[in-house]
PDB file of N, CA, C and O in Angstrom:
ATOM      1  N   PRO A   1      19.817  14.683   2.894  1.00  0.00           N
ATOM      2  CA  PRO A   1      20.521  14.405   1.783  1.00  0.00           C
ATOM      3  C   PRO A   1      20.310  15.281   0.501  1.00  0.00           C
ATOM      4  O   PRO A   1      19.202  15.694   0.160  1.00  0.00           O
ATOM      5  N   THR A   2      21.418  15.517  -0.144  1.00  0.00           N
ATOM      6  CA  THR A   2      21.185  16.506  -1.391  1.00  0.00           C
ATOM      7  C   THR A   2      21.725  15.738  -2.643  1.00  0.00           C
ATOM      8  O   THR A   2      22.396  14.709  -2.562  1.00  0.00           O
ATOM      9  N   VAL A   3      21.369  16.335  -3.781  1.00  0.00           N
ATOM     10  CA  VAL A   3      21.623  15.682  -5.015  1.00  0.00           C
ATOM     11  C   VAL A   3      21.960  16.898  -5.970  1.00  0.00           C
ATOM     12  O   VAL A   3      21.409  17.995  -5.885  1.00  0.00           O
ATOM     13  N   GLY A   4      22.821  16.601  -6.782  1.00  0.00           N
ATOM     14  CA  GLY A   4      23.212  17.699  -7.827  1.00  0.00           C
ATOM     15  C   GLY A   4      22.222  18.050  -8.841  1.00  0.00           C
ATOM     16  O   GLY A   4      21.290  17.250  -8.909  1.00  0.00           O
ATOM     17  N   VAL A   5      22.184  18.980  -9.600  1.00  0.00           N
ATOM     18  CA  VAL A   5      21.276  19.443 -10.572  1.00  0.00           C
ATOM     19  C   VAL A   5      21.953  19.295 -11.859  1.00  0.00           C
ATOM     20  O   VAL A   5      23.036  19.814 -12.129  1.00  0.00           O
ATOM     21  N   LYS A   6      21.167  18.465 -12.739  1.00  0.00           N
ATOM     22  CA  LYS A   6      21.609  18.167 -14.137  1.00  0.00           C
ATOM     23  C   LYS A   6      21.364  19.501 -15.032  1.00  0.00           C
ATOM     24  O   LYS A   6      22.209  19.998 -15.776  1.00  0.00           O
ATOM     25  N   ALA A   7      20.098  19.966 -14.825  1.00  0.00           N
ATOM     26  CA  ALA A   7      19.690  20.978 -15.733  1.00  0.00           C
ATOM     27  C   ALA A   7      18.550  21.810 -15.245  1.00  0.00           C
ATOM     28  O   ALA A   7      17.655  21.229 -14.631  1.00  0.00           O
ATOM     29  N   ILE A   8      18.471  23.096 -15.441  1.00  0.00           N
ATOM     30  CA  ILE A   8      17.255  23.951 -15.074  1.00  0.00           C
ATOM     31  C   ILE A   8      16.805  24.732 -16.239  1.00  0.00           C
ATOM     32  O   ILE A   8      17.536  25.530 -16.825  1.00  0.00           O
ATOM     33  N   HIS A   9      15.502  24.465 -16.581  1.00  0.00           N
ATOM     34  CA  HIS A   9      14.880  25.316 -17.761  1.00  0.00           C
ATOM     35  C   HIS A   9      13.636  26.015 -17.482  1.00  0.00           C
ATOM     36  O   HIS A   9      12.774  25.490 -16.779  1.00  0.00           O
ATOM     37  N   ALA A  10      13.497  27.147 -17.983  1.00  0.00           N
ATOM     38  CA  ALA A  10      12.379  27.946 -17.726  1.00  0.00           C
ATOM     39  C   ALA A  10      11.207  27.220 -18.555  1.00  0.00           C
ATOM     40  O   ALA A  10      11.434  26.759 -19.673  1.00  0.00           O
ATOM     41  N   GLY A  11      10.047  27.148 -17.998  1.00  0.00           N
ATOM     42  CA  GLY A  11       8.914  26.481 -18.706  1.00  0.00           C
ATOM     43  C   GLY A  11       8.371  27.219 -19.836  1.00  0.00           C
ATOM     44  O   GLY A  11       8.532  28.439 -19.795  1.00  0.00           O
ATOM     45  N   PHE A  12       7.793  26.753 -20.783  1.00  0.00           N
ATOM     46  CA  PHE A  12       7.077  27.491 -21.793  1.00  0.00           C
ATOM     47  C   PHE A  12       5.853  26.732 -22.233  1.00  0.00           C
ATOM     48  O   PHE A  12       5.616  25.585 -21.854  1.00  0.00           O
ATOM     49  N   ASP A  13       5.136  27.375 -22.996  1.00  0.00           N
ATOM     50  CA  ASP A  13       3.853  26.789 -23.395  1.00  0.00           C
ATOM     51  C   ASP A  13       2.931  26.543 -22.248  1.00  0.00           C
ATOM     52  O   ASP A  13       2.619  27.470 -21.500  1.00  0.00           O
ATOM     53  N   TRP A  14       2.483  25.326 -22.079  1.00  0.00           N
ATOM     54  CA  TRP A  14       1.663  25.029 -20.935  1.00  0.00           C
ATOM     55  C   TRP A  14       2.395  24.977 -19.635  1.00  0.00           C
ATOM     56  O   TRP A  14       1.763  24.924 -18.580  1.00  0.00           O
ATOM     57  N   ASP A  15       3.849  24.992 -19.666  1.00  0.00           N
ATOM     58  CA  ASP A  15       4.587  24.951 -18.501  1.00  0.00           C
ATOM     59  C   ASP A  15       5.097  26.429 -18.099  1.00  0.00           C
ATOM     60  O   ASP A  15       5.930  26.587 -17.206  1.00  0.00           O
ATOM     61  N   SER A  16       4.560  27.449 -18.791  1.00  0.00           N
ATOM     62  CA  SER A  16       5.017  28.782 -18.716  1.00  0.00           C
ATOM     63  C   SER A  16       4.795  29.151 -17.055  1.00  0.00           C
ATOM     64  O   SER A  16       3.944  28.620 -16.342  1.00  0.00           O
ATOM     65  N   ASN A  17       5.678  30.089 -16.666  1.00  0.00           N
ATOM     66  CA  ASN A  17       5.542  30.475 -15.252  1.00  0.00           C
ATOM     67  C   ASN A  17       6.035  29.454 -14.431  1.00  0.00           C
ATOM     68  O   ASN A  17       5.726  29.455 -13.240  1.00  0.00           O
ATOM     69  N   THR A  18       6.748  28.595 -14.891  1.00  0.00           N
ATOM     70  CA  THR A  18       7.291  27.416 -13.991  1.00  0.00           C
ATOM     71  C   THR A  18       8.730  27.198 -14.247  1.00  0.00           C
ATOM     72  O   THR A  18       9.157  27.567 -15.341  1.00  0.00           O
ATOM     73  N   ILE A  19       9.526  26.665 -13.418  1.00  0.00           N
ATOM     74  CA  ILE A  19      10.890  26.265 -13.481  1.00  0.00           C
ATOM     75  C   ILE A  19      10.989  24.646 -13.542  1.00  0.00           C
ATOM     76  O   ILE A  19      10.469  23.929 -12.686  1.00  0.00           O
ATOM     77  N   LEU A  20      11.659  24.195 -14.564  1.00  0.00           N
ATOM     78  CA  LEU A  20      11.880  22.677 -14.509  1.00  0.00           C
ATOM     79  C   LEU A  20      13.200  22.408 -14.094  1.00  0.00           C
ATOM     80  O   LEU A  20      14.149  22.892 -14.711  1.00  0.00           O
ATOM     81  N   ILE A  21      13.371  21.605 -13.003  1.00  0.00           N
ATOM     82  CA  ILE A  21      14.665  21.299 -12.428  1.00  0.00           C
ATOM     83  C   ILE A  21      14.805  19.799 -12.687  1.00  0.00           C
ATOM     84  O   ILE A  21      13.918  19.051 -12.277  1.00  0.00           O
ATOM     85  N   TYR A  22      15.895  19.297 -13.361  1.00  0.00           N
ATOM     86  CA  TYR A  22      16.291  17.897 -13.591  1.00  0.00           C
ATOM     87  C   TYR A  22      17.421  17.581 -12.624  1.00  0.00           C
ATOM     88  O   TYR A  22      18.481  18.188 -12.777  1.00  0.00           O
ATOM     89  N   PRO A  23      17.292  16.621 -11.568  1.00  0.00           N
ATOM     90  CA  PRO A  23      18.231  16.145 -10.825  1.00  0.00           C
ATOM     91  C   PRO A  23      19.187  15.283 -11.340  1.00  0.00           C
ATOM     92  O   PRO A  23      18.839  14.537 -12.254  1.00  0.00           O
ATOM     93  N   GLU A  24      20.490  15.235 -10.868  1.00  0.00           N
ATOM     94  CA  GLU A  24      21.408  14.260 -11.440  1.00  0.00           C
ATOM     95  C   GLU A  24      21.127  12.745 -11.050  1.00  0.00           C
ATOM     96  O   GLU A  24      21.570  11.804 -11.708  1.00  0.00           O
ATOM     97  N   ALA A  25      20.351  12.608  -9.922  1.00  0.00           N
ATOM     98  CA  ALA A  25      20.143  11.308  -9.395  1.00  0.00           C
ATOM     99  C   ALA A  25      18.559  11.189  -8.973  1.00  0.00           C
ATOM    100  O   ALA A  25      17.877  12.198  -8.795  1.00  0.00           O
ATOM    101  N   GLN A  26      18.143  10.118  -8.859  1.00  0.00           N
ATOM    102  CA  GLN A  26      16.660   9.940  -8.512  1.00  0.00           C
ATOM    103  C   GLN A  26      16.423  10.529  -7.182  1.00  0.00           C
ATOM    104  O   GLN A  26      17.255  10.383  -6.286  1.00  0.00           O
ATOM    105  N   LEU A  27      15.314  11.196  -7.009  1.00  0.00           N
ATOM    106  CA  LEU A  27      15.106  11.822  -5.737  1.00  0.00           C
ATOM    107  C   LEU A  27      14.478  10.953  -4.607  1.00  0.00           C
ATOM    108  O   LEU A  27      14.446  11.343  -3.440  1.00  0.00           O
ATOM    109  N   THR A  28      14.021   9.849  -4.983  1.00  0.00           N
ATOM    110  CA  THR A  28      13.317   8.940  -4.171  1.00  0.00           C
ATOM    111  C   THR A  28      14.215   7.812  -3.585  1.00  0.00           C
ATOM    112  O   THR A  28      15.237   7.496  -4.195  1.00  0.00           O
ATOM    113  N   ARG A  29      13.885   7.222  -2.476  1.00  0.00           N
ATOM    114  CA  ARG A  29      14.580   6.084  -1.932  1.00  0.00           C
ATOM    115  C   ARG A  29      13.798   4.924  -2.208  1.00  0.00           C
ATOM    116  O   ARG A  29      14.051   3.904  -1.567  1.00  0.00           O
ATOM    117  N   LEU A  30      12.886   4.915  -3.062  1.00  0.00           N
ATOM    118  CA  LEU A  30      11.994   3.700  -3.385  1.00  0.00           C
ATOM    119  C   LEU A  30      12.799   2.769  -4.276  1.00  0.00           C
ATOM    120  O   LEU A  30      13.582   3.241  -5.100  1.00  0.00           O
ATOM    121  N   THR A  31      12.654   1.651  -4.156  1.00  0.00           N
ATOM    122  CA  THR A  31      13.254   0.576  -5.088  1.00  0.00           C
ATOM    123  C   THR A  31      12.489   0.498  -6.344  1.00  0.00           C
ATOM    124  O   THR A  31      11.367   0.980  -6.502  1.00  0.00           O
ATOM    125  N   PRO A  32      13.160  -0.131  -7.212  1.00  0.00           N
ATOM    126  CA  PRO A  32      12.424  -0.256  -8.661  1.00  0.00           C
ATOM    127  C   PRO A  32      11.259  -1.030  -8.472  1.00  0.00           C
ATOM    128  O   PRO A  32      10.309  -0.744  -9.201  1.00  0.00           O
ATOM    129  N   ASP A  33      11.112  -1.988  -7.623  1.00  0.00           N
ATOM    130  CA  ASP A  33       9.804  -2.750  -7.446  1.00  0.00           C
ATOM    131  C   ASP A  33       8.785  -1.961  -6.712  1.00  0.00           C
ATOM    132  O   ASP A  33       7.594  -2.193  -6.917  1.00  0.00           O
ATOM    133  N   GLU A  34       9.161  -1.044  -5.867  1.00  0.00           N
ATOM    134  CA  GLU A  34       8.201  -0.282  -5.308  1.00  0.00           C
ATOM    135  C   GLU A  34       7.608   0.800  -6.303  1.00  0.00           C
ATOM    136  O   GLU A  34       6.423   1.135  -6.307  1.00  0.00           O
ATOM    137  N   VAL A  35       8.467   1.241  -7.042  1.00  0.00           N
ATOM    138  CA  VAL A  35       7.939   2.244  -8.155  1.00  0.00           C
ATOM    139  C   VAL A  35       7.028   1.469  -9.085  1.00  0.00           C
ATOM    140  O   VAL A  35       6.003   2.014  -9.496  1.00  0.00           O
ATOM    141  N   ALA A  36       7.320   0.302  -9.423  1.00  0.00           N
ATOM    142  CA  ALA A  36       6.550  -0.614 -10.353  1.00  0.00           C
ATOM    143  C   ALA A  36       5.049  -0.743  -9.642  1.00  0.00           C
ATOM    144  O   ALA A  36       3.993  -0.562 -10.248  1.00  0.00           O
ATOM    145  N   ALA A  37       5.160  -1.063  -8.360  1.00  0.00           N
ATOM    146  CA  ALA A  37       3.987  -1.307  -7.636  1.00  0.00           C
ATOM    147  C   ALA A  37       3.221  -0.202  -7.493  1.00  0.00           C
ATOM    148  O   ALA A  37       2.005  -0.385  -7.538  1.00  0.00           O
ATOM    149  N   ILE A  38       3.687   1.079  -7.307  1.00  0.00           N
ATOM    150  CA  ILE A  38       3.005   2.343  -7.233  1.00  0.00           C
ATOM    151  C   ILE A  38       2.297   2.552  -8.604  1.00  0.00           C
ATOM    152  O   ILE A  38       1.095   2.807  -8.667  1.00  0.00           O
ATOM    153  N   THR A  39       3.130   2.428  -9.744  1.00  0.00           N
ATOM    154  CA  THR A  39       2.684   2.691 -10.957  1.00  0.00           C
ATOM    155  C   THR A  39       1.397   1.855 -11.333  1.00  0.00           C
ATOM    156  O   THR A  39       0.396   2.294 -11.898  1.00  0.00           O
ATOM    157  N   LYS A  40       1.648   0.445 -10.867  1.00  0.00           N
ATOM    158  CA  LYS A  40       0.425  -0.451 -11.202  1.00  0.00           C
ATOM    159  C   LYS A  40      -0.704   0.008 -10.282  1.00  0.00           C
ATOM    160  O   LYS A  40      -1.860  -0.027 -10.702  1.00  0.00           O
ATOM    161  N   SER A  41      -0.463   0.379  -9.213  1.00  0.00           N
ATOM    162  CA  SER A  41      -1.646   0.781  -8.130  1.00  0.00           C
ATOM    163  C   SER A  41      -2.340   2.027  -8.706  1.00  0.00           C
ATOM    164  O   SER A  41      -3.565   2.099  -8.813  1.00  0.00           O
ATOM    165  N   VAL A  42      -1.463   3.040  -9.084  1.00  0.00           N
ATOM    166  CA  VAL A  42      -2.086   4.242  -9.639  1.00  0.00           C
ATOM    167  C   VAL A  42      -2.932   4.106 -10.962  1.00  0.00           C
ATOM    168  O   VAL A  42      -3.845   4.890 -11.223  1.00  0.00           O
ATOM    169  N   SER A  43      -2.565   3.055 -11.781  1.00  0.00           N
ATOM    170  CA  SER A  43      -3.123   2.767 -13.042  1.00  0.00           C
ATOM    171  C   SER A  43      -4.503   2.133 -12.743  1.00  0.00           C
ATOM    172  O   SER A  43      -5.431   2.183 -13.550  1.00  0.00           O
ATOM    173  N   LYS A  44      -4.583   1.505 -11.475  1.00  0.00           N
ATOM    174  CA  LYS A  44      -5.917   0.981 -11.204  1.00  0.00           C
ATOM    175  C   LYS A  44      -6.792   1.967 -10.434  1.00  0.00           C
ATOM    176  O   LYS A  44      -7.901   1.679  -9.986  1.00  0.00           O
ATOM    177  N   GLY A  45      -6.199   3.151 -10.319  1.00  0.00           N
ATOM    178  CA  GLY A  45      -6.928   4.211  -9.530  1.00  0.00           C
ATOM    179  C   GLY A  45      -6.814   4.229  -8.014  1.00  0.00           C
ATOM    180  O   GLY A  45      -7.576   4.912  -7.330  1.00  0.00           O
ATOM    181  N   GLN A  46      -5.885   3.494  -7.514  1.00  0.00           N
ATOM    182  CA  GLN A  46      -5.593   3.344  -6.050  1.00  0.00           C
ATOM    183  C   GLN A  46      -4.504   4.401  -5.738  1.00  0.00           C
ATOM    184  O   GLN A  46      -3.889   4.978  -6.634  1.00  0.00           O
ATOM    185  N   SER A  47      -4.310   4.610  -4.488  1.00  0.00           N
ATOM    186  CA  SER A  47      -3.346   5.705  -4.043  1.00  0.00           C
ATOM    187  C   SER A  47      -2.129   5.084  -3.411  1.00  0.00           C
ATOM    188  O   SER A  47      -2.189   3.933  -2.977  1.00  0.00           O
ATOM    189  N   TRP A  48      -1.116   5.741  -3.346  1.00  0.00           N
ATOM    190  CA  TRP A  48       0.093   5.249  -2.753  1.00  0.00           C
ATOM    191  C   TRP A  48      -0.249   4.975  -1.219  1.00  0.00           C
ATOM    192  O   TRP A  48       0.124   3.904  -0.740  1.00  0.00           O
ATOM    193  N   HIS A  49      -0.846   5.765  -0.532  1.00  0.00           N
ATOM    194  CA  HIS A  49      -1.283   5.410   0.928  1.00  0.00           C
ATOM    195  C   HIS A  49      -1.966   4.129   1.069  1.00  0.00           C
ATOM    196  O   HIS A  49      -1.718   3.341   1.981  1.00  0.00           O
ATOM    197  N   SER A  50      -2.920   3.914   0.056  1.00  0.00           N
ATOM    198  CA  SER A  50      -3.732   2.652   0.078  1.00  0.00           C
ATOM    199  C   SER A  50      -2.698   1.431  -0.093  1.00  0.00           C
ATOM    200  O   SER A  50      -2.872   0.376   0.517  1.00  0.00           O
ATOM    201  N   TYR A  51      -1.748   1.613  -0.852  1.00  0.00           N
ATOM    202  CA  TYR A  51      -0.783   0.569  -1.193  1.00  0.00           C
ATOM    203  C   TYR A  51      -0.026   0.312  -0.022  1.00  0.00           C
ATOM    204  O   TYR A  51       0.186  -0.861   0.287  1.00  0.00           O
ATOM    205  N   GLN A  52       0.437   1.290   0.711  1.00  0.00           N
ATOM    206  CA  GLN A  52       1.431   1.107   1.895  1.00  0.00           C
ATOM    207  C   GLN A  52       0.624   0.391   3.021  1.00  0.00           C
ATOM    208  O   GLN A  52       1.091  -0.489   3.744  1.00  0.00           O
ATOM    209  N   GLN A  53      -0.689   0.895   3.081  1.00  0.00           N
ATOM    210  CA  GLN A  53      -1.585   0.085   4.095  1.00  0.00           C
ATOM    211  C   GLN A  53      -1.774  -1.312   3.834  1.00  0.00           C
ATOM    212  O   GLN A  53      -1.689  -2.189   4.694  1.00  0.00           O
ATOM    213  N   PHE A  54      -2.060  -1.512   2.488  1.00  0.00           N
ATOM    214  CA  PHE A  54      -2.146  -2.991   2.099  1.00  0.00           C
ATOM    215  C   PHE A  54      -0.900  -3.615   2.348  1.00  0.00           C
ATOM    216  O   PHE A  54      -0.991  -4.754   2.804  1.00  0.00           O
ATOM    217  N   LYS A  55       0.299  -3.147   2.160  1.00  0.00           N
ATOM    218  CA  LYS A  55       1.621  -3.799   2.391  1.00  0.00           C
ATOM    219  C   LYS A  55       1.713  -4.117   3.808  1.00  0.00           C
ATOM    220  O   LYS A  55       2.126  -5.215   4.182  1.00  0.00           O
ATOM    221  N   LYS A  56       1.337  -3.181   4.632  1.00  0.00           N
ATOM    222  CA  LYS A  56       1.421  -3.321   6.121  1.00  0.00           C
ATOM    223  C   LYS A  56       0.420  -4.416   6.623  1.00  0.00           C
ATOM    224  O   LYS A  56       0.792  -5.204   7.492  1.00  0.00           O
ATOM    225  N   TYR A  57      -0.825  -4.483   6.102  1.00  0.00           N
ATOM    226  CA  TYR A  57      -1.619  -5.610   6.480  1.00  0.00           C
ATOM    227  C   TYR A  57      -1.162  -6.933   5.977  1.00  0.00           C
ATOM    228  O   TYR A  57      -1.354  -7.932   6.671  1.00  0.00           O
ATOM    229  N   ARG A  58      -0.570  -7.015   4.820  1.00  0.00           N
ATOM    230  CA  ARG A  58      -0.056  -8.232   4.303  1.00  0.00           C
ATOM    231  C   ARG A  58       1.129  -8.654   5.168  1.00  0.00           C
ATOM    232  O   ARG A  58       1.344  -9.852   5.351  1.00  0.00           O
ATOM    233  N   GLU A  59       1.859  -7.768   5.675  1.00  0.00           N
ATOM    234  CA  GLU A  59       3.106  -8.194   6.644  1.00  0.00           C
ATOM    235  C   GLU A  59       2.456  -8.708   7.958  1.00  0.00           C
ATOM    236  O   GLU A  59       2.909  -9.667   8.582  1.00  0.00           O
ATOM    237  N   GLN A  60       1.361  -8.000   8.330  1.00  0.00           N
ATOM    238  CA  GLN A  60       0.685  -8.434   9.681  1.00  0.00           C
ATOM    239  C   GLN A  60       0.069  -9.790   9.500  1.00  0.00           C
ATOM    240  O   GLN A  60       0.075 -10.621  10.409  1.00  0.00           O
ATOM    241  N   LEU A  61      -0.461 -10.009   8.329  1.00  0.00           N
ATOM    242  CA  LEU A  61      -1.066 -11.289   8.154  1.00  0.00           C
ATOM    243  C   LEU A  61      -0.023 -12.524   8.090  1.00  0.00           C
ATOM    244  O   LEU A  61      -0.311 -13.629   8.550  1.00  0.00           O
ATOM    245  N   ALA A  62       1.072 -12.268   7.547  1.00  0.00           N
ATOM    246  CA  ALA A  62       2.085 -13.270   7.571  1.00  0.00           C
ATOM    247  C   ALA A  62       2.584 -13.533   8.964  1.00  0.00           C
ATOM    248  O   ALA A  62       2.782 -14.663   9.411  1.00  0.00           O
ATOM    249  N   GLU A  63       2.781 -12.356   9.647  1.00  0.00           N
ATOM    250  CA  GLU A  63       3.285 -12.582  11.102  1.00  0.00           C
ATOM    251  C   GLU A  63       2.080 -13.471  11.872  1.00  0.00           C
ATOM    252  O   GLU A  63       2.379 -14.457  12.545  1.00  0.00           O
ATOM    253  N   ALA A  64       0.891 -13.091  11.731  1.00  0.00           N
ATOM    254  CA  ALA A  64      -0.157 -13.762  12.416  1.00  0.00           C
ATOM    255  C   ALA A  64      -0.221 -15.190  12.035  1.00  0.00           C
ATOM    256  O   ALA A  64      -0.367 -16.035  12.919  1.00  0.00           O
ATOM    257  N   THR A  65      -0.117 -15.553  10.698  1.00  0.00           N
ATOM    258  CA  THR A  65      -0.103 -16.910  10.204  1.00  0.00           C
ATOM    259  C   THR A  65       1.099 -17.678  10.761  1.00  0.00           C
ATOM    260  O   THR A  65       0.962 -18.870  11.032  1.00  0.00           O
ATOM    261  N   GLU A  66       2.198 -17.096  10.935  1.00  0.00           N
ATOM    262  CA  GLU A  66       3.360 -17.777  11.547  1.00  0.00           C
ATOM    263  C   GLU A  66       3.070 -18.134  13.107  1.00  0.00           C
ATOM    264  O   GLU A  66       3.397 -19.212  13.603  1.00  0.00           O
ATOM    265  N   GLU A  67       2.438 -17.130  13.790  1.00  0.00           N
ATOM    266  CA  GLU A  67       2.049 -17.167  15.108  1.00  0.00           C
ATOM    267  C   GLU A  67       1.140 -18.427  15.361  1.00  0.00           C
ATOM    268  O   GLU A  67       1.410 -19.259  16.226  1.00  0.00           O
ATOM    269  N   ILE A  68       0.108 -18.495  14.587  1.00  0.00           N
ATOM    270  CA  ILE A  68      -0.910 -19.532  14.489  1.00  0.00           C
ATOM    271  C   ILE A  68      -0.294 -20.939  14.337  1.00  0.00           C
ATOM    272  O   ILE A  68      -0.554 -21.881  15.085  1.00  0.00           O
ATOM    273  N   ASN A  69       0.514 -20.975  13.334  1.00  0.00           N
ATOM    274  CA  ASN A  69       1.154 -22.173  13.117  1.00  0.00           C
ATOM    275  C   ASN A  69       2.030 -22.689  14.263  1.00  0.00           C
ATOM    276  O   ASN A  69       2.149 -23.880  14.552  1.00  0.00           O
ATOM    277  N   ARG A  70       2.597 -21.722  14.850  1.00  0.00           N
ATOM    278  CA  ARG A  70       3.613 -22.036  16.025  1.00  0.00           C
ATOM    279  C   ARG A  70       2.711 -22.463  17.209  1.00  0.00           C
ATOM    280  O   ARG A  70       3.078 -23.408  17.907  1.00  0.00           O
ATOM    281  N   LEU A  71       1.646 -21.872  17.453  1.00  0.00           N
ATOM    282  CA  LEU A  71       0.757 -22.107  18.476  1.00  0.00           C
ATOM    283  C   LEU A  71       0.006 -23.498  18.318  1.00  0.00           C
ATOM    284  O   LEU A  71      -0.194 -24.242  19.278  1.00  0.00           O
ATOM    285  N   ARG A  72      -0.382 -23.774  17.054  1.00  0.00           N
ATOM    286  CA  ARG A  72      -0.706 -25.125  16.728  1.00  0.00           C
ATOM    287  C   ARG A  72       0.140 -26.311  16.909  1.00  0.00           C
ATOM    288  O   ARG A  72      -0.239 -27.406  17.325  1.00  0.00           O
ATOM    289  N   ALA A  73       1.369 -25.965  16.541  1.00  0.00           N
ATOM    290  CA  ALA A  73       2.468 -26.995  16.807  1.00  0.00           C
ATOM    291  C   ALA A  73       2.670 -27.253  18.301  1.00  0.00           C
ATOM    292  O   ALA A  73       2.769 -28.390  18.762  1.00  0.00           O
ATOM    293  N   GLU A  74       2.724 -26.130  19.035  1.00  0.00           N
ATOM    294  CA  GLU A  74       2.793 -26.363  20.502  1.00  0.00           C
ATOM    295  C   GLU A  74       1.711 -27.014  21.091  1.00  0.00           C
ATOM    296  O   GLU A  74       1.867 -27.874  21.958  1.00  0.00           O
ATOM    297  N   LEU A  75       0.523 -26.625  20.635  1.00  0.00           N
ATOM    298  CA  LEU A  75      -0.741 -27.368  21.254  1.00  0.00           C
ATOM    299  C   LEU A  75      -0.700 -28.877  20.771  1.00  0.00           C
ATOM    300  O   LEU A  75      -1.193 -29.730  21.509  1.00  0.00           O
ATOM    301  N   GLY A  76      -0.188 -29.204  19.681  1.00  0.00           N
ATOM    302  CA  GLY A  76      -0.197 -30.417  19.236  1.00  0.00           C
ATOM    303  C   GLY A  76       0.793 -31.493  20.166  1.00  0.00           C
ATOM    304  O   GLY A  76       0.742 -32.723  20.148  1.00  0.00           O
ATOM    305  N   ARG A  77       1.596 -30.723  20.882  1.00  0.00           N
ATOM    306  CA  ARG A  77       2.622 -31.563  21.708  1.00  0.00           C
ATOM    307  C   ARG A  77       2.005 -31.933  23.016  1.00  0.00           C
ATOM    308  O   ARG A  77       2.473 -32.783  23.773  1.00  0.00           O
ATOM    309  N   TYR A  78       0.791 -31.153  23.256  1.00  0.00           N
ATOM    310  CA  TYR A  78       0.137 -31.526  24.662  1.00  0.00           C
ATOM    311  C   TYR A  78      -1.035 -32.545  24.362  1.00  0.00           C
ATOM    312  O   TYR A  78      -1.570 -33.164  25.281  1.00  0.00           O
ATOM    313  N   GLN A  79      -1.379 -32.681  23.159  1.00  0.00           N
ATOM    314  CA  GLN A  79      -2.478 -33.640  22.975  1.00  0.00           C
ATOM    315  C   GLN A  79      -2.112 -35.185  22.671  1.00  0.00           C
ATOM    316  O   GLN A  79      -3.010 -36.012  22.512  1.00  0.00           O
TER     317      GLN A  79
END
């Protein structure tokens, strides 16, 4: 995918020797909630990768909990 460029400026002062490019649209496919979660995570000193791993584990925990509940219900039918 591509996105248009709104502006390009040569850096100055502490940004000298750099080119600043401003896109017309957001470059990430992240949702606003994901951006907020990343910002919160980074402010606590955590990384994006640890957030993604946490999210994955949370989903796995929810799936495992559902499976346990399903198996308990099935076991209850035999008792």
